[in-house]
N, C-alpha and C positions, 0 to 999 in steps of 0.2 A: 136295350141296345138295338137300334134300328139299322140293320146292315143294308137293307134294300134302299132306305132313304139316303144313306151315305153314298151308296153306289150310284143312285140317280143324280145326286148333286155332283159327284165326281164326273159322271158322264156329261152333264151340262157344261162343266168347266172345261172338259177335255176337248170339246168341239171348238171352243174359242182358242185354246192353246194350239191346236193343229193349224188353225187359220193364221195365228201370229207367226208360227214357224214358217209357213209357206210364204207369207208376205215378207218376212225377213230374208228368206232365200231369194225371192225375186228382187228385193231391194239391193242385195249384193250384186246382182246382175246389172241393175240400173246404175249403181254408183261405181261400177268397175270402169276401168279405162275404156272409153268408147271406141278407141282405135284397135283394141286388142281383145277380140272375142275369146281367144284361147285363155286369157287371164280370167275373164268372167266365168268361163266354164270350169276352170280350175278352182275358183272360189266356190262355185255352186257345188262341185263334187266334194270338196273338203267339208263344207257345211253340212251337206246331206249325209255324208258318211259319219260325221260326228253325231248328228242327231239320230240316225237310224241305228247305230250301234248301241247307244245308250237306251233308246226306246225299246228295242227288241229285248234287251236284257231285263229291263223293268217289266215289260209285259210278261215274260216268262215267270219271273218271281211273283207278280201279282196273280197270274193264272194259277200257280201252285197254291198260293195262299187262299185264293177264292175257293178253289176246289176243296181244300182241306177244311176250311171253316164251314163250307156248305155241307160237308159230311156229318158235322156235329148237330145240325139243325133238322127241322122237320122235312117231310118228303117233298112238299112243294118247293121249299127253299133249296133243298138239295138238288132238285131238277133245274131250278133257275141258275144255281151256282155252277152246275156242270155245263150249262149252255154258255154262261159268261166266260168260264175258263176256256172252253173250246174256242169261243170267238177271240179271246185274247191270244191264245196260241196260234190261231190262224193269222192274226195280225202280225205276230212276231215272225212267223215263217215268211209271210209276204215281205216284211221289212228286211229280213236276211237275204231273200232272193234279190230284192232291189239293191241291197248293199253289195252283193256279189257281181251282178251283171252291169252295174252302173259304170265302172271304170272302162270296160271295153267300148261301151256306147259313147262315153265322153271322149275316149281316145279316137274313135272313128270320126266324131264330130270335129275334133281338133285337127284332123287331117294327117296325123302322124302314124307311122307304123311302129308301135311299141312292142318290144319283146316281152317285157313284163308289164301287163296292163294294170297291175296293182300300184305302179308308180305314177300313173297318170295324174292322180289327185295331188301328189306331192311334188311334182316337177315344177321348177320355176320356168315361167314362160317369157320372161322379159329381160 
C-alpha cells in the first residue's frame, strides 16, 4: 500500500481541478448578461460559495483521515502525514474565511447597502 504515491497522484490532479473551477467561475462572469454586472457578481458569489463550502468540508475530513492513517505508520511517514494534515486544515480555514467575508465584499461591489449580507448571493438582481 503506497500511500505517498497515492497522495502525490492526488496532488497532481488537484492542481488541475482547481484551475478548472477557476476557469468555470470566470466563464460564468463572461457569459452573464453583459449589461448587468450585479447579475454576474451574484452568479460568481453563488458558485464560489457552493464550491468553498463543499471543499472546506472535504479538506477537514481528509485532514483527519490523513493524520489518523499517518499515526499508524513509521516515524517519517507520521511526520509527513502531520504536515499534510496541517496544510489541509490551513486550506480549509482559509476557504471558510473567504466563504464568510465574500458576501459583504460582493455587496459593496454591487453598490447596495444590505442589512443581511448573507442574502447578497441569493438575491435576484434582474
